[in-house]
N, C-alpha and C positions, 0 to 999 in steps of 0.2 A: 504494500500500500504506500502511496506517495505521502510524504510528510504533510501534516495538516497545519492549519494556521496557528493552533495553540499547542502543538506538540511541545513537550517539556514544561508547559505551564502547570503549576500545582495550585489547587484550590482547596481551601478549608471551608466547608459548608456547614454552618450552624442552622440553616433555614429549614422550615417545614411547611406543610400544607401545599400550596400550588405555586404562587408567584416566585418565591425564592428557589424551590427545587426545579421548576421548569427553566429558570434562568441558568442555573448551574448545569442543567442537563444540556442546554445548547452549547455551553463551553466544552462539556465532555465529548459531545459528538464532533467537535472540532479538534479533538485530540488532547484536551486538558485532562490531567489526573485529578479526580475529585474525591476527597475524603469527606463523607457525610457523618456528622456528629449527631448521635441520637441518645436519648435518655434510656437507661437500661430497662426500665419498666414501660413497655408499650411502644417506645420509640416515637417516630413521627406520627402525629394524630391521624394523618391521612391513611396510614396502614390499614385502618379498620373502617374508613369512611365510605359510605355508599356501597357496602358489601355485606352479604350475609355470611361470608366465609370468615373463619377465625384464624386463617393462616398468616395474617399480617401483610398480605400482598393484594390489597384491594386494587381494582383497575386504575383508580385515580392515583394511587401511589406508584403502581407498576409503570404507568406511562410517564411519570415525572422524574424517575430516578434511574434510568437506564445507564449502565456502565459505570456507576459509582461504587465506591467501597464504603461499607458501613462500619463505623467504630462506635460502640456504646460507651458512654462516659457520663457519670453524674457530675455535672458542672458545679454543683453546690459543694461537692467534697473538696476540701482544701488541697488535697493531694493531686487533684485534676489539673491544677495550675501548671505544674511542671510539665505534664504531658502536652498541654496546649502550647506552652512556650516552645517546646521542642518542635512541635508541628509547625508553628508559625515561622520559626527560623528557616524552615525548608520550603515554605509556601510563597507564592506570588500574590495570591488573592485570598481575601477572607470575605465571606458573604453571610449576613445574618438578617433575620426579619422578626426579632423579638419586638415587643412593645418598646418604644423609645425609653431609654434609661435602664432597661433590664440588664443588658449585657455589660453596661458599665458597672452596675452593682455586683455582677458576677466576677468582675476584674478583668474582662476581656474587651474593653472598649478600644476605640481607635488609638487614643494616645498611649495606652498601656502596650498595645501590640506593635505600634509604630516604634516604640523604644527598642523592641527586639529586632524588628525588620524595617529599617528606615525608608526603604522604597516600596513598602507594602501598599497594595491597592485594597481598600477596605470599603465594601459596599453594604449599605444598610437599606433595607426595603421595609416600608411601613405604610400605614393607611394615609397619614396626613403629612409625613415628613418628620424630620428630627427636631425641628424648631417650629415655633408659632403657637397660636392660642389653642389649637386642637391637636397638637403633637402627641400628647400623652394618651389619646383615646384609641381604643382597639378598633379594628375595622375588618370587615370581610367583604367579599366581592359584591354581594347583593346590597349591602349597606352603602357602598360607594356608588353603585349604579343609581341608587335612589338619591343620594346626597349630591352627586355631581350634576344632576339634571338629565342624565342619560334616559331615565325612565319617563321623564316628562316629554320626551320627543319620540317615544316608542309606544305604540298601541293604537287603538281605534277610539275615535271621539265618543262613540256610544258606550264602550265598555271600560274606558279609562286606560291609564298607563300600565305597561307590562315590563318585566325584566327579561333580559336575554335568556334564551334556553341553554346557553353555555356560559362558562366563566369568563365573560368579556374582559373584565378589569384585571383579573388574575393573569390571564394569558397575555394581554397586551403589556402589563407591567413586567412580566417575565422577559419578553422580547426587549423592552426598553432597558431593563437592567443588564441583560446580556450585551446589548449594544454599548451601553455606558462603560461596562467593564472592559470590553474589547478595545474601545477607544482609549481608555486609561492605560491599557497595556501598550498600545501604539505610542501614546504620549510618553510613557516611561522609557520605551526604546529610544525615543528621540531626545529626552531630557535627563533621564536617569532618576527622575522624581516619581514617588508614589502619589497616590491621590485618595482623598476621602470622597466617596460617592453617596449621595442621599437621594434615593428613588422613592417617590410617593405614588401610591395608587390613585389618589385624587388628582395629582398633577397629570398622571398618565391618562386618566379618564377625560380630563379637559382637552388634552392633546388629541385624543382619538375623536373628539367632537369639534375639532378646530373649524371646519367649514360652517357648522351650525352656530357655534359660539361667536365666531367672528362676524357671521351674518347678523346676529343680534347686536353685537357691540357697534357695528357700523351703521345699521339701519334702525335699531330700536324695535324691530319686529320680533315678537316671540313666536318660535316655531309651533305649528299646530300638530295635533296627533293625526297622522296621515295613514295609519294602518299599514298596508303593504304597498302603498303608492311610493314612488320615488320621492326623496326629499326635494327634488326640483318641482314637485306637484304637477308635472306634466301628465295629463290623463292617458297618454299613449305609453306611459311607463308604469305598469301596475300588474298586480296579480288578478287574473281572470279565471272564473270557473269555466271549465270545459264540460262536455257531456259526461265525462268519466273521471274527472280530477281537477287539477288546477295547472295553469301555465303562467309563468312570469314572462311578460313581454316588455322589452326595453327599446322603444323607438324614440330616439332623441334627434337624430339628424333629419333634415327636411326630406331627403330622399327616402329615408326609412319610414317616416310618418306617411308620406304619400303612398308608398308601396303597401304599407299596412292597411290603410283605409281602402285602397283599391281592392286588396285581397278580401277585405270584409264586405265588399259591395257598397262601400261608402265613398267611392272615388269622386262622385259628383259633389260631395260635401267638402272636399279638401280645400277649395277656394275660400270657404268660410273660416277655415282653421289653418291657414298656410303660414303661420308664424307663431312662435312660442307664446307671445303675449295674448294672442287671440285664443289659443287653447287654454291658457291659464285663466282667462276671464270667464270662459264658458266650460270649465273642466267637467262639471257634473253633467252638463248637457251632452258633451261628447262621450263621456263614460256610459251614459244611458243608451247611446246609439250603438256603442261597441259591444257592451257586455252580452246582450242576447245573441249577437251573431257569433261571438266566441263560444258561447254555451251550446250552440247548435251542433258543434262537431267535437270529435274526440281530441284528447291531448295529442295523440299520435299524429292526427291530421295536421294540427297546427305546428307541430315540430317539423314535419316534412315541408309544409307549405311555406312557412315563414323562413326556414333555413334556405329554401330555394330562392327567395327574393331578397336575402341579405338582412333580414330583420332579426336581431338577437332575441332568442326565445329559449326557455328551459322549462321542463316539467319540475314541479315541486317534489323533489326526490326524498325518500326516507333513507336512514342510515344503512339498512340491509341492501338497498339498491346501490348507493354510492360506494359501499365497501367493495363491490364487485366491478367497479368502473375500470376498464382497461387502461385509461389514461393514467390513473393513479398507480397501477401496477407498472406501467412503462416508466414512470418517474421514480419508482422506488419509494413511494411515500410510506408504505408499510414494510415492516421487517418481521421475520419470525424468530422467536427465541425458544430455547429449550425450557420446558416447564420446570419450576423450582422444586417440585416434589416428584414429578414423573418424567424422567429423561426421555421416555418414548413419546411424550406429548409435546406439541409446540404451541406457543401463544403468538398471535399476530398483534403487533402494536404499531402505533404511529411513530415514524422516524422524524427526521428534520424537515424543515419547510423550504429548503432550497437545494439546488444541485450545483456542484462546482467541479471542474476538472482542470488540473489534478487536485488531489486533496479533498475529495468529496466528503461531506459530513457522514459519519458512520457511527453506529452503535458500538461502543467499546466492549460491551459485555452485558450480561443480564442485570436486572434490578436486584440489589442485594437483599437477602433476608436480614432480619434485625441482628446486628452485631456480627455478621458473617466474617468480616475481615479484622475483627478486634485483635486477635492474637497476632495475625500477620503484621498489622500496622505497628503494634507495640513492639514486636520483635525487631522491626526495621529501625525503631527508635533506640534499640539497645537493651530492652528489658528481657530478662530471662524467663523461662517457664515458671519458676518458683515465684518470681515477683508478680507475674501475670495472674497466677492462681491466687495469690494473696489479695490482689485487687478484686478479684471475682468473689472471694469469700466475704469481703467487706461490702459487697454490693456496689462498688465503685464503677465496675464495668459489667 
């Protein structure tokens, strides 16, 4: 395998749940060696989240910790300090997502670890940031979706706001953090300096809404709940019911709009709606003309017919359908791993979100079971078997 962007980079990962672990997993798939610190009892809370299994490998955990090594360590035990200091001395990056102030109380804040490794890159991920009037408050994805205004622009006017069906804020924060860490590594290569990185879920949520938020700041107009319609409010870009399902149609260019209306038997109406402002002013009227015509034919009909005239269209697909998509197989979006309990069984998981040649992102190994690499990592730090057993007897690991 070609050398990857982060080969030889070592990461000490104190994070848990989704935003932090997904961030460090992106680094791992680019070649970084990631040591995940977990509490001896239970480990990362995501190990048992959204799962009926008691094996500590819930899908949400499995998908966020590929290729890492797991070290169990009771950070409240005074003797843990020596182990962390030895690890930090060998690492390039530290990532944590405790509530602000927590890791400082444990003795592993930025200033304490920078004293050990002056060029350390130290990334903190939190709900609201490390400073400010809300800095000390805990936060989860759904809470930030609500607080940031995301939910106020998602949903239908008749039924009210809705949250995303996936972890919008956690996942975007993970990518934001991975980008910031990688940028800091590049900066360190150029300057020799480390960096303190403060990644906020709220900041990230505002960034993800930049077009809508900037629209409000510039015009003073508050976005409406448009349901499945495009944020542009153009009636030719919406979800329509077909005779056997739903189709998403996105006709934005004038050539696409004219072709769409002609295909729907509304070609004679195009002159009345031949620019965006006209369609915007009469969007409900145009929607009422289009909807019954789309509903008169099957989803398959519209996929073929609109593809043929260059109008973007898609069926509303479910996960069982998209999981079998040949395009994703071609791109290598999924990868198969050996099951942690049954070597004869494989598990299919989502890999990275981009392709690069050479040095393509790659899963370095399976998701670790709790404490799977504890003895191995401590041995690398110079601890003997007797010392490791003594730590285990004390409940420290």
